[in-house]
C-alpha positions in Angstrom: -72.1 148.2 -141.0 -71.2 151.9 -140.9 -74.2 154.0 -139.9 -73.6 157.6 -139.1 -76.4 159.3 -137.1 -77.0 163.1 -137.3 -77.9 164.8 -134.1 -79.0 168.4 -133.9 -79.0 169.5 -130.2 -80.5 172.7 -128.9 -78.8 173.5 -125.6 -80.8 173.9 -122.4 -81.8 172.1 -119.3 -84.7 169.7 -118.6 -86.3 171.2 -115.5 -89.9 171.0 -114.6 -92.3 168.6 -113.0 -95.3 166.8 -114.4 -98.1 164.9 -112.6 -98.3 161.1 -113.2 -101.6 160.5 -114.9 -103.6 157.4 -115.8 -103.8 156.0 -119.3 -105.5 158.3 -121.8 -105.8 161.1 -119.3 -105.0 164.6 -120.1 -101.6 165.9 -118.9 -101.5 169.0 -116.8 -98.3 170.9 -116.9 -96.7 171.7 -113.5 -96.8 175.2 -112.2 -94.0 174.4 -109.7 -91.2 174.4 -112.2 -88.1 176.5 -111.7 -89.0 179.8 -113.4 -85.5 180.1 -114.8 -85.0 176.6 -116.1 -88.5 175.4 -117.0 -87.9 174.0 -120.5 -89.5 170.9 -121.8 -87.7 168.5 -124.2 -88.9 167.4 -127.6 -86.9 164.7 -129.3 -87.7 164.2 -133.0 -86.3 161.1 -134.7 -86.3 161.2 -138.5 -86.0 157.8 -140.0 -82.9 157.4 -142.3 -81.8 161.0 -142.0 -78.0 161.2 -142.7 -75.4 163.8 -143.1 -75.3 163.7 -147.0 -79.0 164.3 -147.4 -79.0 167.1 -144.8 -76.1 168.8 -146.5 -77.5 168.5 -150.0 -80.9 169.8 -148.8 -79.3 172.7 -147.1 -77.5 173.7 -150.3 -80.9 174.0 -151.9 -82.3 176.0 -149.1 -85.0 173.4 -148.6 -84.8 173.1 -144.8 -85.9 176.3 -143.1 -86.9 174.6 -139.8 -83.8 172.4 -139.5 -81.6 175.4 -140.5 -83.1 177.5 -137.8 -82.4 174.8 -135.2 -78.9 174.2 -136.4 -78.1 178.0 -136.4 -79.3 178.2 -132.8 -77.7 175.0 -131.5 -75.0 172.3 -132.1 -74.5 169.8 -134.8 -72.9 166.4 -134.5 -72.2 164.1 -137.4 -70.1 161.4 -135.7 -72.6 159.3 -133.7 -72.6 155.6 -134.3 -75.7 153.4 -134.5 -75.8 150.1 -132.6 -75.6 146.9 -134.5 -77.6 145.5 -136.2 -78.6 148.9 -137.6 -82.4 148.3 -137.5 -84.8 150.7 -135.9 -86.1 148.3 -133.2 -82.7 147.7 -131.5 -81.6 151.3 -132.2 -84.7 152.9 -130.6 -84.3 150.5 -127.7 -80.7 151.7 -127.2 -81.8 155.3 -127.5 -84.4 155.0 -124.7 -82.3 152.8 -122.4 -78.8 154.2 -123.0 -77.3 150.7 -123.2 -76.3 148.3 -126.0 -78.3 145.2 -127.1 -76.2 143.1 -124.7 -77.9 144.9 -121.8 -81.4 145.6 -123.2 -81.7 142.2 -124.9 -83.4 143.3 -128.2 -81.1 141.7 -130.8 -82.6 142.9 -134.0 -85.8 143.2 -136.1 -85.7 139.4 -136.4 -84.1 137.0 -133.9 -84.5 133.4 -132.7 -85.5 132.6 -129.1 -83.8 129.2 -128.6 -85.4 128.6 -125.2 -88.9 129.0 -126.7 -87.9 127.6 -130.0 -89.6 130.4 -131.9 -88.5 133.0 -134.5 -89.3 136.5 -133.2 -90.2 138.9 -136.0 -91.2 142.5 -135.2 -92.3 143.1 -138.7 -90.5 142.3 -141.9 -92.7 140.7 -144.7 -96.3 139.5 -145.0 -95.2 136.1 -146.2 -93.3 135.7 -143.0 -96.3 136.7 -140.9 -98.5 134.1 -142.4 -95.9 131.3 -141.9 -94.8 132.4 -138.4 -98.4 132.9 -137.3 -100.3 136.2 -137.5 -101.2 136.2 -133.8 -97.7 135.7 -132.7 -96.3 138.4 -135.0 -98.9 140.8 -133.9 -98.4 140.1 -130.2 -94.6 140.4 -130.5 -94.8 143.7 -132.3 -97.6 145.5 -130.5 -97.4 143.9 -127.0 -94.4 141.8 -126.1 -91.7 144.1 -127.5 -92.5 146.8 -125.0 -94.2 144.8 -122.2 -91.8 141.9 -121.8 -89.0 141.6 -124.4 -86.9 144.6 -123.2 -84.8 143.4 -120.3 -86.4 144.3 -116.9 -82.9 144.9 -115.6 -82.7 148.2 -117.6 -84.7 151.3 -117.3 -86.1 153.4 -120.1 -85.9 157.2 -120.1 -89.7 157.3 -119.6 -89.4 155.2 -116.5 -86.4 157.1 -115.1 -88.1 160.5 -115.6 -91.4 159.2 -114.2 -89.6 158.2 -111.0 -88.3 161.7 -110.8 -91.8 163.2 -111.2 -91.6 164.3 -114.9 -94.4 163.6 -117.4 -93.4 161.8 -120.6 -94.9 161.0 -124.0 -94.2 159.2 -127.2 -95.7 159.7 -130.6 -95.4 156.9 -133.3 -92.3 155.5 -131.6 -91.9 151.8 -132.2 -90.2 151.2 -128.8 -91.7 153.2 -125.9 -91.8 151.1 -122.7 -93.0 153.0 -119.7 -94.9 152.6 -116.5 -98.4 153.2 -117.8 -100.8 150.6 -119.3 -102.5 151.6 -122.5 -105.3 149.9 -124.4 -104.7 148.7 -128.0 -107.7 149.3 -130.1 -108.3 146.3 -132.4 -111.8 145.3 -133.5 -113.4 142.2 -132.0 -113.5 140.2 -135.2 -109.8 140.5 -135.6 -109.2 139.3 -132.0 -111.5 136.4 -132.7 -109.8 135.6 -136.1 -106.3 135.7 -134.6 -107.3 134.2 -131.2 -106.2 137.3 -129.3 -107.2 138.2 -125.8 -110.3 140.5 -125.5 -108.2 143.2 -123.8 -104.9 144.1 -125.3 -102.6 146.4 -123.4 -99.1 147.7 -123.9 -96.8 149.6 -121.5 -95.7 153.1 -122.4 -95.2 156.6 -121.1 -97.9 158.8 -119.6 -99.1 159.9 -123.0 -98.9 157.4 -125.9 -100.0 157.9 -129.5 -99.4 155.1 -132.0 -101.4 155.7 -135.1 -105.0 154.7 -134.8 -104.1 151.8 -132.5 -103.4 153.9 -129.4 -104.8 157.5 -129.2 -104.7 159.8 -126.2 -107.9 161.5 -125.3 -106.9 164.8 -126.6 -106.8 163.6 -130.2 -109.7 161.2 -130.1 -112.4 162.4 -132.5 -110.0 165.0 -134.0 -109.5 165.2 -137.8 -106.1 163.6 -138.4 -104.5 161.7 -141.2 -105.1 158.3 -139.7 -107.1 156.5 -142.5 -106.1 153.5 -144.6 -104.9 156.0 -147.3 -102.7 157.6 -144.6 -101.2 154.4 -143.2 -103.5 154.6 -140.2 -101.6 157.5 -138.6 -98.1 156.0 -138.9 -96.9 158.9 -140.9 -95.1 162.3 -140.4 -98.2 164.4 -140.7 -100.0 162.5 -137.9 -96.9 162.7 -135.7 -96.6 166.5 -136.3 -100.4 167.1 -135.9 -100.6 165.3 -132.6 -97.5 167.2 -131.3 -99.1 170.5 -132.5 -102.4 169.7 -130.7 -100.6 168.8 -127.4 -98.7 172.1 -127.5 -101.7 174.3 -128.4 -103.9 172.6 -125.8 -101.2 172.9 -123.1 -101.0 169.2 -122.8 -97.4 168.8 -123.8 -95.4 166.5 -121.4 -92.1 167.5 -119.9 -90.3 165.0 -122.2 -91.7 164.0 -125.6 -90.3 161.7 -128.3 -91.7 162.0 -131.8 -91.0 159.6 -134.7 -91.1 160.7 -138.4 -91.1 157.5 -140.5 -91.8 158.8 -144.0 -88.3 159.6 -145.3 -87.2 156.0 -144.8 -89.8 154.9 -147.3 -88.8 157.7 -149.8 -85.1 156.9 -149.4 -85.9 153.2 -149.9 -87.5 153.9 -153.3 -85.5 156.9 -154.5 -82.1 156.5 -152.9 -80.5 157.6 -149.6 -79.9 161.1 -150.8 -83.2 162.4 -152.0 -83.4 166.2 -151.1 -86.8 166.7 -152.7 -88.4 164.1 -150.5 -86.4 165.0 -147.4 -87.7 168.6 -147.7 -91.2 167.3 -146.9 -89.9 166.3 -143.5 -88.9 169.8 -142.8 -92.5 170.9 -143.4 -93.6 168.8 -140.4 -90.8 170.2 -138.2 -92.3 173.6 -139.2 -95.7 172.5 -138.0 -94.2 171.8 -134.5 -92.4 175.2 -134.4 -95.5 177.0 -135.7 -97.4 175.7 -132.7 -95.9 178.6 -130.8 -96.3 182.3 -131.4 -92.8 182.4 -132.9 -90.0 180.0 -133.5 -87.9 182.0 -131.0 -90.6 181.2 -128.4 -90.4 177.5 -129.3 -86.7 177.7 -128.3 -87.4 179.6 -125.2 -89.8 176.9 -124.0 -88.1 173.8 -125.2 -84.9 171.9 -125.8 -85.1 170.3 -129.3 -83.1 167.2 -130.2 -83.4 166.1 -133.8 -81.6 162.9 -134.9 -81.6 160.2 -137.5 -81.7 156.5 -136.4 -79.6 154.9 -139.2 -78.6 155.3 -142.8 -79.1 153.3 -146.0 -76.8 151.9 -148.6 -77.5 152.2 -152.3 -77.8 148.7 -153.7 -76.2 147.3 -156.9 -78.3 147.8 -160.0 -78.6 144.1 -160.8 -81.1 142.3 -158.5 -79.2 139.1 -159.2 -76.0 140.7 -158.0 -77.6 142.3 -155.0 -79.1 139.1 -153.5 -76.8 136.7 -151.5 -78.9 133.5 -151.4 -77.8 131.8 -148.2 -79.6 128.5 -148.6 -77.6 127.3 -151.7 -74.4 128.5 -150.1 -75.1 126.4 -147.0 -75.9 123.2 -148.9 -75.9 120.3 -147.9 -76.9 121.8 -144.5 -80.7 122.3 -144.3 -82.0 125.7 -143.5 -85.2 125.3 -141.4 -88.3 126.4 -143.4 -90.4 129.0 -141.7 -93.5 126.7 -141.5 -91.5 123.8 -139.8 -90.3 123.3 -136.3 -86.8 124.7 -135.8 -85.3 121.3 -135.1 -86.5 120.1 -138.6 -83.4 121.7 -140.1 -79.7 122.1 -139.3 -79.7 125.9 -139.2 -82.2 128.6 -138.2 -81.6 132.0 -139.9 -82.9 135.3 -138.5 -82.4 137.7 -141.5 -82.0 141.4 -140.8 -81.3 142.3 -144.4 -77.7 143.3 -144.5 -76.9 141.1 -141.5 -78.2 137.8 -140.2 -78.0 135.6 -137.1 -77.4 131.9 -137.8 -78.2 129.3 -135.1 -77.1 125.7 -135.6 -79.7 123.3 -134.2 -77.4 120.3 -134.0 -73.9 119.7 -132.6 -73.0 118.2 -136.0 -72.9 121.7 -137.5 -70.3 124.1 -136.2 -69.7 127.8 -136.7 -66.5 126.9 -138.5 -68.4 124.6 -140.9 -70.8 127.4 -141.7 -68.0 129.9 -142.1 -66.2 127.7 -144.6 -69.3 127.5 -146.8 -70.2 131.2 -146.6 -66.7 132.4 -147.5 -67.3 130.9 -150.9 -69.3 134.1 -151.8 -67.1 137.2 -152.0 -70.1 139.4 -151.3 -70.2 138.2 -147.7 -68.3 140.7 -145.5 -67.8 139.7 -141.8 -68.5 136.5 -139.9 -68.3 136.4 -136.1 -69.2 134.7 -132.9 -68.2 134.5 -129.3 -66.0 131.8 -127.7 -66.4 132.5 -124.0 -65.3 136.1 -123.5 -63.5 136.3 -126.9 -64.8 137.6 -130.2 -63.8 135.5 -133.2 -64.1 137.7 -136.3 -63.4 136.7 -139.9 -63.2 139.1 -142.9 -64.0 137.6 -146.3 -61.1 138.0 -148.8 -58.4 137.7 -146.2 -56.5 134.7 -144.9 -58.3 131.9 -143.0 -57.1 133.1 -139.5 -59.6 135.2 -137.5 -59.0 138.3 -135.5 -59.4 137.5 -131.8 -60.6 140.3 -129.5 -61.3 140.5 -125.7 -62.7 143.4 -123.7 -60.1 145.2 -121.5 -56.5 145.3 -122.7 -53.6 147.4 -123.8 -55.3 149.0 -126.9 -57.6 152.0 -126.4 -60.1 153.5 -128.8 -61.6 157.0 -129.2 -64.6 155.9 -127.0 -62.2 155.2 -124.1 -62.8 151.4 -124.4 -59.9 149.1 -124.1 -59.3 145.8 -126.0 -57.0 142.9 -126.3 -56.4 142.3 -130.0 -54.6 139.3 -131.6 -54.4 138.8 -135.4 -54.5 140.8 -138.6 -55.9 144.2 -137.9 -57.1 144.4 -141.5 -59.9 142.1 -140.5 -61.6 145.0 -138.7 -60.1 147.8 -140.8 -58.3 149.3 -137.9 -54.9 150.8 -137.4 -52.9 150.2 -134.2 -50.5 153.0 -133.3 -48.9 153.6 -129.9 -51.6 151.4 -128.3 -54.3 153.5 -129.9 -57.0 152.1 -132.1 -58.0 154.1 -135.2 -61.2 152.8 -136.9 -61.7 152.8 -140.6 -64.9 151.7 -142.4 -66.3 150.0 -139.2 -66.3 152.5 -136.3 -66.8 150.9 -132.9 -66.9 147.4 -134.5 -65.8 145.5 -131.4 -68.4 147.1 -129.1 -71.1 146.6 -131.8 -70.2 142.9 -132.3 -70.0 142.1 -128.6 -73.4 143.9 -128.1 -75.2 142.0 -130.8 -73.6 138.5 -130.1 -74.2 138.9 -126.3 -77.8 140.1 -126.6 -79.4 136.6 -126.5 -78.6 132.9 -126.8 -75.4 131.7 -128.4 -75.4 132.6 -132.1 -73.1 133.7 -135.0 -73.6 136.8 -137.1 -72.8 137.5 -140.8 -72.9 140.7 -142.8 -73.1 141.6 -146.4 -70.8 144.0 -148.2 -72.2 147.4 -149.1 -74.5 147.2 -152.0 -75.7 143.7 -151.2 -78.4 142.1 -149.0 -79.0 138.7 -147.7 -81.8 136.6 -149.2 -83.7 133.9 -147.3 -87.2 132.6 -147.3 -89.6 135.4 -146.8 -86.9 138.1 -146.9 -87.3 140.5 -149.9 -84.6 142.0 -152.0 -85.2 145.7 -152.2 -84.6 147.7 -155.3 -83.0 150.9 -154.0 -81.7 150.7 -150.5 -81.6 148.6 -147.3 -81.9 149.2 -143.6 -85.5 150.3 -143.4 -88.2 150.3 -140.8 -90.3 147.5 -142.3 -92.2 146.7 -139.1 -94.3 149.9 -139.6 -95.5 148.4 -142.9 -96.6 145.2 -141.1 -98.5 147.2 -138.4 -100.1 149.3 -141.1 -101.4 146.1 -142.8 -102.6 144.8 -139.5 -104.4 148.0 -138.7 -106.1 147.8 -142.2 -107.8 144.7 -140.9 -109.6 146.9 -138.4 -111.6 148.6 -141.1 -115.1 147.4 -141.7 -115.1 144.5 -144.3 -116.5 145.5 -147.7 -119.1 143.2 -149.3 -119.0 142.9 -153.1 
């Protein structure tokens, strides 16, 4: 559950005004900006970047661009990711500034009890077929940004737009803004999947998302957006589009850029893979080289470089890694993906190292499920909400849970206060003079309340480090968990847009 984010912040102010422009239109930078404080902002998110891989790569002298930014700015290693630590809820938190409880995106996979449907933003192909390809595609490319994020919260793109700033996003998964953008899928795919003729998504003024959404400035340009290059969902494409925007004077006042490649490398080669992480720095160099000098890049921009989450190295034995939930829950019936939710006793939304469980009948209680899951020592935490109180169990300890409420006599380092009753070892905390000191689970209470309060009543379970949860359609990865798998799904869907080959 512990996920430390690295943030490299180059100091400065966001001052400058951009014109609101229609979908696909070129952006014209304002000439009315304060001449003293006229910097733009470029936020670069590097998937699965963590402190250990940065420090090891720095020792080898493999990060000239990142080193340059660090030497001229500030470094923070103590940021905590929201829970569950999957890129979809994390990105949503980053662009809204609130927890899943407020923005209402619970995870990569979650169950909508009102609609009686399992929402999957992209996990495995077998799930896509069983859940319905059209539903999965619409959730990932349309509903996530157009309707699933709570309308009660604003994104940074919407806030800046209201203040007159221009905004942009390149290969971000979550990007809700005020502007409608066309999604480019071929007609035969729309017919095959029974999709509307016109597909639109809501994003910032300028949106680039692989070959599915391309701003006018890059249409027709030679970019790495072929099938071989994952249809533009790669670091090179992200850097090249950013470079072109800068050189053509089309850079928005605020721009977020996503680099997905290292997550895949870390997934196959381990969380600390300096040789592979060094390739990411080359793409940062591409952005800095868009200016006459790197110093000029700093004069004209505020750079923020951060990782979204980390990964845990899995146990060597695949049999040891996988915690198979269905046998543990026997005789309760886990709803098969192809069946109606009410055909089973429990619906499971698997987010790899964590999962939401939803009983579909009053005959099955959270306590019943907890008793069965506690039989496997690889299960870590089990929790749910009873009214305004968090009930939290830790495997390996006694049967009594830790009970936690918001507001109370105990204060943590984030200036949050809590009422706590029970064994503090459950959350690996130390209470001293009414202060809370976290151990292996920093900000655990806020994380749990955020996840469990993000949608309909549910319970959540987590696996201990080195393990992952196995259910129907959920793979057991060989190297590491916590990866952006929705990009792989979108890449496959985009591959359908290529002309069919006749043999």
